[in-house]
Structures are given as C-alpha cells and as structure tokens.
C-alpha positions, 0 to 999 in steps of 0.5 A: 170162272168168268167170261173174256172181256171183248177187246173193245171193252178192255181198250176203252177201260184201259184208256179211261184208266190212264186219262181219268184220275177219278176211277176207283173200285166203286162200280157206281162211280165208275159207271158215271165216269164212263157215262161222262167221258165216253159216247157209249149209249148202250147200258150194257156196254157201259156196265162192262167197261165200268166193271172192268175198271172196278175189277182192275182197280180192286186187283191193284190195291193189295191189302197188307198182310197181317203179321203172321200168327206165332207158331207154337210148338208143342213140347212132348 
C-alpha cells in the first residue's frame, strides 16, 4: 500500500486536471506541465503532483475486457 498524498498535492493536481487538457498518463509529460503551469519550486512536490495526475489518468482509462473464453463442459 502506498502513502496518502497531502491535500495540497491533491488540490493542485485536481485543478490542473480541470484546466489543462494536455495531462496524460505519461509521468514525464506531466512533470513538464506541472513545471509550466505552476510556480512550484521544489522538485519533490512537482514530482508528487505529476505522479498523482498520472495515477488519476491511469485509473480513468479502463481497458475493455476481452471476450471471455468459452467454457468447455466435460461430458462424462
């Protein structure tokens, strides 16, 4: 289990998710976007915000399930 993110990280990340359409599930791109759209000077805080955005974006995209394999009932 991971750690709980601080509220300032969640608030900034949610605000960026609403306002910046370029946010994706790519951590490196999100780091650049956080750097560009905020005034966060700390590398650690920037990475936490970018990581939270990445986590949220990966959770939103649910891959469609493949068709279930047909069951083979054995005849005895």
